[in-house]
N, C-alpha and C positions, 0 to 999 in steps of 0.2 A: 496551585497547579493550573495550567492553561489548557485550552482545547488545541488540538492539532487538526489542521485542514488536510484532508485526504482527497486528492483529485485523481480520477482514473484518466491516465494519459493515453494508453493504448491497450487494445485487446488484440493479442497476436495469435498466430496459428503456425505451428511448425509442420507444414504439409508433408515433408519427406518423412519425418518421424511418425506422424499420425498415420500415414499410409502403411508403414511397417508395423507399428505397435498399437494403434488406436482401433477402437471398435468402428464398425461400419456406420457412416453418417456423422461421425464426430466433427464438430465445428468449433468456432470460437466460444469462449466462455459465455454461457447463457445467463449468468448471474450479475455480471458487471458490465456496464456500458460506458464507452468513452464519453468524457465530459461530466460524469456523475461526480458529486462532491459530498463528502461525509465529514463529520466532525467527531473526534474521539479524544479521550484522555486515558483512563485506565481500563475502560471497558469497550468491547466491540460495539460499534454503532449498529443500530437496528437495520436489518436488511443487508448487512455486509457479509460476504462469504466467510464462513468459519475457517476454511483452509488458508485463505489469503490473510486473515487476521493472525493466524498462528505464525505466518512468515514475516509479518511486519510489526507485531505488537511491541517488540523491544525498542524499535526506533520511535514509535509513537510515545511510549513511556518516557524515553530519554528526552524527547522534544517537549513533552508536556511538563516535565520537571526542570526545564530551563537549560538543557544542553544547547550551548551556543557556539562552541568551538567547531572548527572544520573537522569533519569525521576522520577517524583513523590517523594516517600519517600525512594528511593534507594531499592525498593522491587520488581522491575519489570525487567529491562534490566541492565545487569552488565557493558556493554560497552558504554562509553560516545559517543554521536554522532550517535547512532543507535537506531532504534525503530522497533519492530516486530509487525505488525498490520494486520488487516484483513478487508475485505469489509463487508457490512452489510447483505449479503444474507445468511439467516439462513439455507437454504437447501444445498447450494453449495458454501460455503465461500472460498475466495482466500486469502492465507497468503502471506504477502509481507515483505521484509526487506527494510527499509529506512536507508540510510547512508549519513551523511554530507560529502561533498567533498570540495576540494580547487578550483573547477572549477568556475570561475566568471560567473555570470548570465549576459546575454545580453538582456536587457529589450526591445530591438527592435525586438527580435525573439520570 
């Protein structure tokens, strides 16, 4: 199993939806910052948002175990070993890039 590199590409905010449905003072995700990098295999990286992990873990697991084909019907991501995904927060979604690496996973850590 290999490590997967997770890069936070964007922290977004759906202003119109937040005004209608969000609590007063809601803003972009306070847990994830653009440019942050994490490495994962089968387990959530330390400091990574629990809800974001629930949304992306299946892609991390697939990449960590060698998935190298173009995803789905070749109509999503053009680069093998890469997935662009987001968390499931509809008001302030965080966009992430997952990349397969050659870094061996250490199951003891």
